[in-house]
C-alpha positions in Angstrom: 166.1 97.4 67.6 164.6 95.3 70.3 165.2 98.0 72.9 163.3 100.5 70.7 160.4 98.2 70.4 160.3 97.6 74.2 160.5 101.4 74.8 157.6 102.0 72.3 155.5 99.3 73.9 156.2 100.7 77.4 155.2 104.2 76.2 151.9 102.9 74.8 151.2 101.1 78.0 151.9 104.1 80.0 149.7 106.3 77.8 146.9 103.6 78.1 147.1 103.5 81.8 147.0 107.3 82.0 144.0 107.6 79.7 142.2 104.8 81.5 143.0 106.4 84.8 141.5 109.7 83.6 138.3 108.0 82.4 138.0 106.1 85.7 138.6 109.3 87.7 136.3 111.3 85.6 133.6 108.7 85.9 134.1 108.5 89.7 133.7 112.3 89.9 130.6 112.2 87.8 129.2 109.4 90.0 129.9 111.4 93.2 128.2 114.4 91.7 125.1 112.3 90.9 125.1 111.0 94.5 124.6 114.5 95.8 120.9 115.1 95.9 118.1 116.2 98.2 114.7 114.6 98.6 111.8 116.9 99.1 108.0 116.7 99.2 105.6 119.1 97.6 102.0 119.5 98.7 98.9 120.7 96.9 95.4 121.0 98.3 92.0 122.1 97.0 88.7 122.5 98.8 86.0 121.1 96.6 82.2 120.5 96.8 80.4 117.3 96.0 78.6 117.3 92.7 76.7 114.0 93.0 74.6 112.6 95.8 73.3 109.0 96.4 70.7 108.5 99.1 69.4 105.0 99.8 66.1 105.0 101.7 65.5 101.4 102.9 61.9 100.8 103.8 60.7 98.0 106.1 57.0 96.9 106.5 55.6 94.2 108.7 52.1 92.6 108.8 50.4 89.3 109.3 48.6 89.7 105.9 50.9 89.9 102.9 48.4 91.9 100.8 48.2 94.6 103.6 52.0 94.7 103.9 52.3 95.3 100.1 49.7 98.1 100.3 51.5 99.7 103.2 54.8 99.5 101.2 53.2 101.2 98.2 51.8 103.9 100.4 55.2 104.5 102.1 56.9 104.6 98.7 54.4 107.2 97.6 55.1 109.3 100.7 58.8 109.3 99.8 58.2 110.4 96.2 56.0 113.2 97.5 58.6 114.2 100.0 61.3 114.3 97.3 59.1 116.5 95.1 58.5 118.9 97.9 62.3 119.3 98.2 62.7 119.9 94.4 64.4 116.6 93.8 63.7 114.9 90.5 61.8 111.7 91.3 62.7 110.3 87.9 66.2 109.7 89.5 64.6 107.6 92.3 64.9 103.9 91.6 63.2 101.0 93.5 65.7 98.3 94.3 66.0 95.0 96.1 62.6 94.1 97.3 62.7 91.2 99.8 59.8 89.4 101.4 60.3 87.2 104.4 57.8 84.8 105.9 58.9 84.6 109.5 56.9 81.4 110.1 58.6 79.6 107.3 62.2 80.1 108.1 64.3 76.9 107.4 65.9 76.9 110.8 62.8 77.3 112.8 60.3 80.1 112.4 59.1 82.3 115.2 55.4 81.6 115.7 55.3 84.4 118.4 56.6 87.1 116.0 54.3 90.1 115.9 54.3 90.1 112.1 54.4 87.0 109.9 55.5 88.9 106.8 58.3 91.4 106.6 59.0 93.3 103.4 62.1 95.5 102.8 62.8 97.6 99.7 65.2 100.4 98.9 64.4 103.7 97.2 67.8 104.7 95.7 67.8 108.5 95.0 70.5 109.8 92.7 70.9 113.5 92.2 73.3 116.0 90.7 72.0 118.5 93.2 73.7 117.6 96.5 72.4 120.7 98.2 68.8 119.6 97.7 69.6 116.1 99.0 71.4 117.5 102.0 68.4 119.8 102.8 66.0 116.9 102.4 68.0 114.6 104.6 67.7 117.2 107.4 63.9 116.9 107.2 63.6 113.1 107.0 61.7 113.2 110.3 58.7 114.3 108.2 58.6 110.8 106.7 58.8 109.2 110.1 55.9 111.4 111.3 53.9 110.2 108.2 54.3 106.6 109.4 57.2 105.6 107.1 59.5 103.1 108.8 63.2 102.8 107.8 65.6 99.9 108.3 68.9 100.7 110.0 70.7 97.7 108.7 74.3 97.7 107.6 73.7 97.2 103.9 74.2 100.8 103.1 76.8 101.7 105.8 76.1 104.3 108.5 73.0 105.7 106.8 72.3 109.1 105.2 73.3 110.4 101.8 76.7 109.7 100.2 78.2 112.8 98.6 80.7 112.3 95.8 83.1 114.6 94.0 83.5 113.5 90.3 85.8 116.3 89.0 89.1 115.0 90.2 90.6 114.5 86.7 90.1 118.1 85.9 92.1 119.2 88.9 95.0 116.8 88.5 97.3 118.7 86.0 97.1 122.0 88.0 97.6 120.3 91.3 100.6 118.3 90.1 102.2 121.5 88.8 101.6 123.2 92.2 103.0 120.2 94.1 106.1 120.2 91.9 106.6 124.0 92.4 106.3 123.5 96.1 108.9 120.8 96.1 111.3 122.8 94.0 110.9 125.8 96.4 111.8 123.5 99.4 114.8 122.0 97.4 116.0 125.5 96.5 116.0 126.6 100.1 118.0 123.5 101.0 120.5 124.2 98.3 120.9 127.8 99.4 121.4 126.7 103.0 124.1 124.2 102.0 125.9 126.5 99.6 125.1 124.4 96.6 123.5 125.0 93.2 120.2 123.3 92.5 120.4 120.9 89.6 117.8 119.0 87.6 115.4 116.3 88.8 117.0 113.0 89.6 113.8 111.1 90.3 110.2 112.0 90.9 107.1 110.3 92.3 103.8 112.0 91.6 102.1 110.6 94.7 98.5 109.5 95.2 95.5 111.8 95.1 93.3 111.4 98.2 89.9 112.9 99.0 89.4 113.8 102.7 86.7 115.4 104.7 87.2 119.2 104.8 86.7 119.2 108.6 88.8 116.4 109.8 87.8 115.2 113.2 87.2 111.8 114.9 84.2 110.1 113.4 83.9 112.4 110.5 83.6 110.5 107.2 84.4 112.0 103.8 81.5 110.4 102.0 79.0 112.1 104.4 80.4 115.6 103.9 79.3 118.0 101.2 82.7 119.8 101.3 86.0 117.9 100.9 89.7 118.4 100.6 91.6 117.0 97.7 95.3 116.4 98.4 98.4 115.2 96.6 101.9 114.9 97.8 104.8 114.6 95.3 108.2 113.3 96.2 111.1 114.6 94.1 114.8 114.2 94.2 116.9 117.2 93.0 120.6 117.0 92.2 122.9 119.4 94.0 125.9 120.9 92.2 129.0 122.6 93.6 
């Protein structure tokens, strides 16, 4: 009787070991299959055109008489408004910003009594337009304002100067470009699978990537914000499983 019990227990143990071994082996095989994958990148690009322009025109006026300086500033502002109108730019979108008056003689760390102008006034005319073409054309003719006696400041407050061109339609492009980048990645993965004699499986892991806006003509010194035409780019990184 005891021998029968021992034999039964031994049989159950043997079956348990065999079943456990099957699960372990099967799990190992599945794990090895999941380790077989290829990482590929998919690229999508679009050429776009700016749909918004910002153009800061920073005026500077100097005079020994504050009243005369203010009069000159008003005249120069009027010249700018007339210039914008001649270029079919809505002057209602031009905003006066940041007026600053400096008395050179009254500087806290020692004024310059030999300065040619006691009072210096700076003010910015910020032009905002949904017609970047008109802004670009006007910026090419800004010499007309200089000829009319308008003096501009070349300070660093607004960067390198000139209009800034902005593309605001990125969200509308995202779904289509992500789909294109994904298709590009799958094409590369399929080629890899064919070359390695494997079957292409599903996606193991994916990273959409970051959308970037670059100048269309990429060259040293060319900045995206100063260009009417731009390139939108996204690179997706995707891991595909490979099957036997």
